[in-house]
C-alpha positions in Angstrom: 46.9 83.4 106.6 49.3 83.6 109.5 50.8 80.4 108.5 51.7 81.7 105.0 53.1 85.0 106.3 55.4 82.8 108.7 56.6 80.6 105.9 57.1 83.5 103.6 59.2 85.4 106.1 61.1 82.3 107.0 61.9 81.8 103.3 62.9 85.3 102.8 65.3 85.1 105.9 66.8 81.9 104.5 67.3 83.5 101.1 69.1 86.5 102.7 71.2 84.1 104.9 72.3 81.9 102.0 73.0 84.8 99.8 75.2 86.5 102.5 77.1 83.2 102.9 77.7 82.8 99.2 78.9 86.5 98.8 81.2 86.0 101.8 82.7 82.9 100.3 83.0 84.4 96.9 85.0 87.3 98.4 87.3 84.8 100.1 88.0 83.1 96.7 89.1 86.3 94.8 92.7 86.2 93.6 93.6 89.2 95.7 92.2 87.5 98.9 93.9 84.2 98.1 97.1 85.9 97.5 96.9 87.7 100.8 96.0 84.3 102.5 98.9 82.6 101.0 101.1 85.5 102.0 99.9 85.4 105.6 100.5 81.7 105.7 104.0 82.0 104.2 104.8 84.8 106.8 103.5 82.5 109.6 105.6 79.6 108.4 108.7 81.8 108.3 108.1 83.0 111.9 107.7 79.3 113.0 110.9 78.3 111.1 112.8 81.1 112.7 111.6 80.2 116.3 112.5 76.7 115.5 116.0 77.6 114.5 116.5 79.9 117.6 115.4 77.0 119.8 117.7 74.6 118.2 120.7 77.1 118.5 119.9 77.6 122.1 119.7 73.8 122.7 123.1 73.4 120.8 124.8 76.0 122.9 123.3 74.5 126.0 124.5 70.9 125.1 127.8 72.2 124.0 128.4 73.9 127.4 127.3 70.7 129.2 129.6 68.6 127.1 132.5 71.1 127.7 131.8 71.1 131.4 131.7 67.3 131.5 135.0 66.8 129.5 136.7 69.8 131.5 137.3 71.9 128.3 137.3 75.7 128.6 134.9 77.0 126.1 135.2 80.8 125.0 133.2 83.2 126.9 130.9 84.3 124.2 130.9 82.3 121.0 128.4 83.5 118.6 127.4 82.0 115.4 128.7 83.9 112.3 126.3 86.3 110.8 124.2 85.1 107.9 125.5 85.9 104.6 123.2 87.8 102.1 124.0 87.4 98.6 122.0 89.0 95.8 120.8 86.6 93.3 121.1 89.2 90.5 123.4 92.1 90.6 121.8 95.4 90.0 123.5 97.2 87.1 122.9 100.5 85.5 123.8 101.2 81.9 125.7 104.5 81.4 123.7 107.3 79.8 120.2 106.0 81.0 118.4 107.6 83.6 116.6 104.5 84.6 117.9 101.4 86.2 118.2 98.3 83.9 117.3 94.8 85.1 117.8 92.2 82.4 115.4 89.9 84.2 112.5 92.3 84.2 109.5 90.4 82.6 107.0 93.1 82.6 105.5 94.0 79.3 105.5 97.8 79.8 109.3 98.3 80.1 
């Protein structure tokens, strides 16, 4: 009798454990969770690219200073890179007489 109780309890525990694992994995595979994971990975990749660009710029400035010193050139005191340009892909336009903004590229069905 004790042996049956042990195996019944072990089976129930294994069932609860497996059910918990399956439900956890299913929550990870929902569209919202996948979108959040993709967004987090994209943000992380953007940070890594930005850090890489900063390191490259610092190395370029250091090497330019070394070359200028070796060649006897006088470099400007603070030579900064130009500010990045930010261009709008689509200009925001408003139609006269309407109280809402108009975007010709809006693909929502409820507009």
